[in-house]
C-alpha positions as CSV (number, residue, x, y, z in Angstrom):
1,M,-53.1,-55.6,28.7
2,T,-51.9,-52.1,27.7
3,R,-48.8,-53.1,25.7
4,D,-49.0,-53.5,21.9
5,P,-48.8,-57.3,21.5
6,K,-47.0,-56.8,18.2
7,A,-44.2,-55.1,19.9
8,M,-43.8,-57.7,22.8
9,T,-40.6,-59.4,23.4
10,C,-40.5,-63.1,23.9
11,E,-39.8,-62.5,27.6
12,Q,-42.8,-60.2,27.9
13,F,-45.1,-62.7,26.1
14,Q,-43.9,-65.6,28.2
15,A,-44.4,-63.7,31.4
16,Q,-48.1,-63.1,30.4
17,L,-48.5,-66.6,29.0
18,P,-50.1,-68.1,32.2
19,E,-52.7,-65.3,32.3
20,L,-53.4,-65.6,28.6
21,V,-53.8,-69.4,28.8
22,G,-56.0,-69.0,31.9
23,S,-58.2,-66.5,30.1
24,G,-59.3,-69.2,27.7
25,E,-58.9,-67.0,24.7
26,D,-57.7,-68.5,21.4
27,L,-54.0,-67.7,21.5
28,S,-53.4,-68.8,17.9
29,T,-54.6,-65.3,16.8
30,H,-52.2,-63.5,19.2
31,P,-50.0,-61.1,17.1
32,H,-46.8,-62.2,18.9
33,L,-47.4,-65.8,18.0
34,R,-48.0,-65.0,14.4
35,N,-44.5,-63.5,14.2
36,C,-42.5,-65.6,16.6
37,A,-41.7,-69.2,15.9
38,R,-40.0,-69.6,19.2
39,C,-43.0,-68.7,21.3
40,S,-45.3,-70.6,18.9
41,A,-43.2,-73.8,19.5
42,L,-43.3,-73.1,23.3
43,L,-47.1,-72.9,23.3
44,A,-47.4,-76.0,21.1
45,D,-45.2,-77.9,23.6
46,L,-47.2,-76.7,26.6
47,E,-50.4,-77.7,24.9
48,T,-49.0,-81.2,24.2
49,I,-47.9,-81.5,27.9
50,A,-51.4,-80.3,29.1
51,E,-53.1,-82.8,26.9
52,A,-50.9,-85.7,28.1
53,A,-51.6,-84.6,31.7
54,R,-55.4,-84.7,31.0
55,Q,-55.0,-88.2,29.7
56,L,-53.0,-89.3,32.7
57,F,-55.4,-87.8,35.2
58,P,-58.9,-87.9,33.7
59,V,-61.7,-86.0,35.4
60,V,-63.7,-88.5,37.4
61,E,-67.2,-87.5,38.6
62,P,-67.9,-88.4,42.2
63,P,-70.7,-90.8,42.9
64,H,-74.1,-89.1,42.9
65,D,-74.7,-90.0,46.6
66,L,-71.3,-88.8,47.9
67,W,-72.7,-86.0,50.0
68,K,-75.2,-88.4,51.6
69,Q,-72.3,-90.7,52.4
70,I,-70.4,-87.9,54.0
71,E,-73.4,-86.6,55.9
72,S,-74.1,-90.2,57.2
73,A,-70.5,-90.6,58.3
74,I,-70.6,-87.3,60.2
75,L,-73.9,-88.2,61.9
76,D,-72.5,-91.6,62.8
77,E,-69.4,-89.9,64.3
78,E,-71.5,-87.4,66.3
79,A,-73.8,-90.2,67.6
80,S,-70.8,-92.1,69.1
81,P,-68.5,-89.5,70.7
82,G,-65.3,-90.5,72.3
83,Q,-64.5,-93.3,69.9
84,D,-61.4,-92.3,67.8
């Protein structure tokens, strides 16, 4: 980012927000957010929505033998061609 973050407009900050969030950096220290209540509130709302989505769709680990099951199904299908 080449622009001075202190001089960013809300529109410029919001245009870069997906990239900033995706970077994983701590946005609470971003100069624009320290001076802009509107964008701070937007980020807080987005974080609340993201947390709610994580709770609705928790990450579920696949069974440890999933790849064996897939391989077995492929081998079974190859062993009996012509049966759809």
